[in-house]
Every structure is written in structure tokens, then in C-alpha cells.
C-alpha positions as CSV (number, residue, x, y, z in Angstrom):
1,M,-23.3,53.1,50.9
2,Q,-25.6,52.7,47.8
3,R,-22.6,51.5,45.9
4,K,-21.8,49.0,48.5
5,K,-25.2,47.6,48.5
6,K,-25.2,47.3,44.7
7,D,-21.9,45.5,44.8
8,I,-23.4,43.0,47.3
9,F,-26.4,42.4,45.2
10,L,-24.3,41.9,41.9
11,L,-22.1,39.4,44.0
12,I,-25.1,37.4,45.2
13,A,-26.5,37.4,41.6
14,L,-23.1,36.3,40.2
15,I,-23.0,33.3,42.9
16,L,-26.5,32.2,42.0
17,A,-25.8,32.4,38.4
18,L,-22.6,30.1,39.0
19,I,-24.8,27.7,41.0
20,I,-27.3,27.4,38.2
21,L,-24.8,27.0,35.5
22,N,-22.8,24.4,37.3
23,Y,-25.6,22.4,38.9
24,P,-24.5,19.1,37.3
25,F,-21.1,19.7,38.6
26,L,-22.3,20.6,42.1
27,D,-24.6,17.6,41.9
28,N,-21.8,15.2,41.2
29,I,-19.8,16.7,44.0
30,T,-22.7,16.1,46.3
31,E,-23.0,12.5,45.0
32,D,-19.3,12.0,45.5
33,F,-19.5,13.2,49.0
34,L,-22.4,10.8,49.9
35,D,-20.3,8.0,47.9
36,S,-17.9,7.8,50.7
37,G,-18.8,4.1,51.3
38,E,-18.2,1.6,54.1
39,K,-16.9,-1.9,54.3
40,I,-19.1,-4.8,55.2
41,H,-19.0,-8.7,55.4
42,V,-21.4,-10.4,53.1
43,D,-23.2,-13.0,55.4
44,R,-25.9,-14.1,52.9
45,I,-27.1,-13.8,49.2
46,I,-30.8,-13.4,49.2
47,D,-31.0,-13.2,45.4
48,G,-29.2,-11.8,42.4
49,D,-29.5,-8.2,43.5
50,T,-29.9,-8.3,47.3
51,I,-27.5,-9.3,49.9
52,E,-27.5,-9.3,53.8
53,S,-24.9,-8.3,56.2
54,N,-25.2,-8.3,60.0
55,S,-29.1,-8.8,59.5
56,T,-29.2,-5.7,57.3
57,S,-30.6,-6.1,53.7
58,I,-28.7,-4.4,51.0
59,R,-30.3,-3.9,47.6
60,L,-27.8,-3.4,44.8
61,L,-28.4,-0.1,42.9
62,G,-28.9,0.4,39.3
63,I,-29.8,-3.2,38.4
64,N,-32.5,-5.7,38.5
65,T,-32.1,-9.6,38.4
66,P,-35.0,-12.3,37.8
67,E,-37.3,-13.0,40.7
68,R,-37.8,-16.5,42.2
69,G,-39.4,-18.7,39.6
70,E,-38.4,-16.5,36.6
71,F,-35.8,-17.5,33.8
72,F,-32.3,-17.2,35.2
73,Y,-33.1,-16.6,38.7
74,E,-31.0,-19.5,40.0
75,E,-28.1,-18.5,37.8
76,S,-28.0,-14.9,38.7
77,K,-28.1,-15.7,42.5
78,A,-25.4,-18.4,42.1
79,Y,-23.1,-16.0,40.2
80,L,-23.4,-13.4,43.0
81,E,-22.7,-16.0,45.7
82,S,-19.6,-17.0,43.8
83,R,-18.3,-13.4,43.7
84,I,-19.0,-12.0,47.1
85,L,-20.4,-14.5,49.7
86,N,-18.4,-14.5,52.8
87,Q,-16.2,-11.6,51.3
88,T,-15.6,-8.1,52.7
89,V,-16.8,-5.6,50.2
90,N,-17.0,-1.8,49.8
91,L,-20.4,-0.2,49.7
92,K,-20.9,3.1,47.9
93,Y,-24.1,5.2,48.2
94,T,-25.7,7.8,46.0
95,R,-28.5,10.3,46.8
96,E,-31.1,7.6,47.5
97,R,-30.1,5.8,50.6
98,Y,-33.1,3.4,51.3
99,D,-35.9,2.0,49.2
100,K,-39.5,1.6,50.2
101,Y,-38.8,-1.8,51.9
102,N,-36.2,0.1,54.1
103,R,-33.3,-1.9,52.3
104,V,-30.0,0.0,52.1
105,L,-29.3,1.0,48.5
106,A,-25.7,0.8,47.4
107,Y,-23.2,-0.2,44.8
108,V,-21.0,-3.2,45.9
109,F,-17.3,-3.0,45.1
110,L,-14.8,-6.1,45.5
111,D,-11.1,-5.3,44.9
112,N,-12.2,-1.9,43.1
113,K,-14.6,-3.8,40.8
114,N,-18.2,-2.7,40.6
115,I,-20.1,-5.8,41.2
116,N,-23.4,-4.1,40.0
117,V,-21.9,-3.2,36.7
118,E,-20.2,-6.7,36.4
119,L,-23.6,-8.5,36.9
120,V,-25.1,-6.5,33.9
121,E,-22.0,-7.2,31.8
122,Q,-22.1,-10.9,32.4
123,G,-25.8,-11.2,31.7
124,Y,-27.1,-11.8,35.1
125,A,-29.0,-8.6,35.4
126,N,-30.4,-5.5,33.5
127,Y,-29.8,-2.0,34.5
128,Y,-32.6,-0.5,36.5
129,F,-32.7,3.3,37.0
130,Y,-35.5,3.3,39.5
131,G,-34.3,6.4,41.3
132,G,-33.1,8.1,38.2
133,R,-29.6,8.3,36.8
134,D,-26.4,8.5,38.9
135,S,-22.7,8.6,38.3
136,Y,-22.7,4.9,37.3
137,S,-25.5,4.9,34.9
138,D,-23.4,5.2,31.9
139,E,-21.3,2.4,32.9
140,L,-24.3,0.2,33.3
141,E,-25.7,0.9,29.8
142,D,-22.2,0.3,28.4
143,A,-22.2,-3.0,30.4
144,W,-25.6,-3.8,28.9
145,N,-24.3,-3.2,25.3
146,K,-21.3,-5.4,26.0
147,C,-23.7,-8.1,27.1
148,I,-25.8,-7.8,24.0
149,N,-22.8,-7.9,21.8
150,N,-21.3,-11.1,23.6
151,N,-24.8,-12.7,23.4
152,V,-24.6,-14.2,26.9
153,N,-27.1,-15.3,29.5
154,L,-30.0,-12.8,29.8
155,C,-28.7,-11.1,26.7
156,E,-28.7,-14.2,24.5
157,K,-30.8,-13.4,21.5
158,S,-33.9,-15.5,20.6
159,V,-33.5,-18.0,17.7
160,N,-37.3,-17.8,17.1
161,S,-37.9,-17.0,13.6
162,C,-40.3,-14.3,14.8
163,S,-37.9,-12.5,17.0
164,S,-36.3,-10.4,14.2
165,C,-39.6,-9.1,12.9
166,V,-42.0,-8.9,15.9
167,N,-41.2,-5.4,17.4
168,I,-42.0,-3.2,20.3
169,D,-43.5,0.0,19.0
170,N,-41.3,2.9,19.8
171,S,-44.0,4.9,21.6
172,G,-44.8,1.7,23.8
173,G,-48.1,0.0,24.4
174,F,-48.0,-2.6,21.8
175,I,-45.9,-5.1,19.6
176,I,-46.3,-5.5,16.1
177,N,-45.8,-8.4,13.8
178,N,-43.7,-7.1,10.7
179,C,-43.1,-10.6,9.4
180,G,-44.6,-12.0,6.4
181,F,-46.2,-14.8,8.3
182,S,-48.1,-15.5,11.5
183,C,-46.3,-15.7,14.8
184,D,-47.2,-17.8,17.9
185,I,-46.5,-15.3,20.8
186,N,-48.0,-17.6,23.5
187,S,-46.0,-17.1,26.6
188,W,-43.8,-14.4,25.3
189,E,-43.3,-11.6,27.8
190,I,-42.5,-8.0,28.0
191,K,-40.9,-6.5,31.0
192,T,-39.9,-3.1,32.5
193,E,-36.5,-2.6,34.2
194,G,-38.2,-3.5,37.4
195,R,-40.7,-6.3,38.2
196,E,-43.6,-5.1,36.0
197,K,-44.4,-7.5,33.3
198,F,-47.0,-8.7,30.7
199,I,-47.4,-12.1,29.2
200,F,-48.8,-12.4,25.8
201,N,-51.1,-15.3,24.6
202,G,-52.2,-16.5,21.2
203,T,-51.1,-15.9,17.5
204,L,-50.1,-12.8,15.9
205,A,-51.1,-12.4,12.2
206,S,-48.7,-10.6,9.8
207,G,-49.2,-6.8,10.4
208,Q,-51.2,-7.4,13.5
209,T,-50.6,-5.7,16.8
210,A,-51.0,-6.8,20.4
211,E,-51.4,-4.4,23.1
212,F,-49.9,-4.5,26.6
213,S,-50.2,-2.4,29.7
214,L,-47.2,-1.8,32.0
215,D,-46.5,0.8,34.7
216,T,-43.2,2.4,33.7
217,S,-43.3,5.1,36.4
218,N,-41.0,3.0,38.8
219,S,-38.2,2.6,36.1
220,G,-36.2,4.4,33.5
221,G,-38.8,3.4,31.0
222,S,-36.9,0.7,29.0
223,L,-38.7,-2.5,27.9
224,F,-37.4,-6.0,27.2
225,L,-39.3,-8.6,25.1
226,R,-38.6,-12.3,25.7
227,D,-39.8,-15.3,23.9
228,D,-41.3,-18.4,25.3
229,E,-38.0,-19.7,26.3
230,G,-36.9,-16.5,28.0
231,R,-34.5,-15.5,25.3
232,L,-34.3,-11.8,24.3
233,A,-36.4,-11.1,21.3
234,G,-36.0,-7.3,21.5
235,W,-35.6,-4.2,23.7
236,I,-35.9,-0.5,23.4
237,L,-34.7,2.4,25.7
238,S,-36.8,4.9,27.8
239,V,-40.3,4.8,26.2
240,I,-43.1,6.8,28.0
241,F,-46.7,5.7,27.5
């Protein structure tokens, strides 16, 4: 009897060890199970990352597009309209099903093409890991790198002479002018993956820094620096400050 109890305890310990060691594997299985998806008809494009079907708002996961009044807002919205408006698409879900506004969170697929990833690759969105990473996060980062290499739309590099030497400090919290001359940073902005942004003003002398304050708690921590024309002057991944 004692031997039998010992064997049961050993079996339970072995199962627990396997669960711990294979947590990422099991997590992916869980995500794939939730990722069963459903088909919907796209009735309306609200903006570049939000659509509507049968009066239900659906927020595209893993990305963020410009808000109304911001640089490239109209272009992002128009591109999404051209791709999926009045189309039947497939929604795929991950662990987080709704956001704080009670919008459905999903990846949108048309003809097996991940539209969320496509928006990033074509320069109409940046990646946005609000709820943490998921099975599509690597694809979104790869899409952003392709966008940078192609120098298109939101990834178009600034031609301002200061863009190559005004840098975001790796620890976050300030930018520094590493140029050998002063730089006018009036209307330059730094933004998180989501909505948080800070707008600079004035001139930055050579070697001088300019502090900024942003809440990165609702994003993956990446920062994007843009000049006064909205062009990309620099970006860094996953800072915490």
C-alpha cells in the first residue's frame, strides 16, 4: 500500500514537472484552441485599426494606427477600406478577447492573409503589444523591419539633418543631440506603441538633452521619434523607465 502511494506521488510530481517544463508549448496549444476564429462581414471601417460588423466594434490586435488628426490617419483608414470593406473575413482570437472599451480583439484574415501584419508591413500601422506577446508577435516585428527597409509611409525616414544624430536614450526618458550643431526640435514628437505621446518644443544645443514623460505601462515599451513633418527620426525597442 505504501509503495502504491509512493508511485502515485511520483506520478503526480512527474506530471507537474512536465507541465512546468512545457509551459510555452501548452500556452501555445491554449492560444491555438482560442484561435478557432469566425467569419464576419465588414460593414464599416471606423479607422485604421477598428472595424464594425453587425453593430459590433472589432479592434485589430497587435497594431496601432494614427488617430484622427494625426499624420497618416486618412491614409491608414483608406488602405483598410480598400482591403476589407464589404468583404467577408475570418477573425482569429488570442487569450484577450475584449479591451476596456468592450471591443472585440482579433486578428483579421482575408484569403489567408493576416491583415494586421499587412498593415504594419505596408507602413500604415506600428506593432502594439498592449496585452503582451502572442503567436503573431514575431510576424509583426518582422513586418515592421520590412517596412523600415522599404522606407514606406509611416516608416519613411526623416530627411531632417538632425534625424541621424538626435537620439532616444536607451534607458528612455530623454533625447540627446549628438550632432555637432544645434537642432530645432519644435513640434517633434515621441510616441509609445499606443496613444501616449509627448511633443517637444524649442532648440536643442549640441550635447544637450530634452526630457519627456510617457506612460509605457499599456504598451510593449517601444518608442517612435518623429520630426515636425511626421517622418520617422528614430525608434527603439522595449524600454522601461
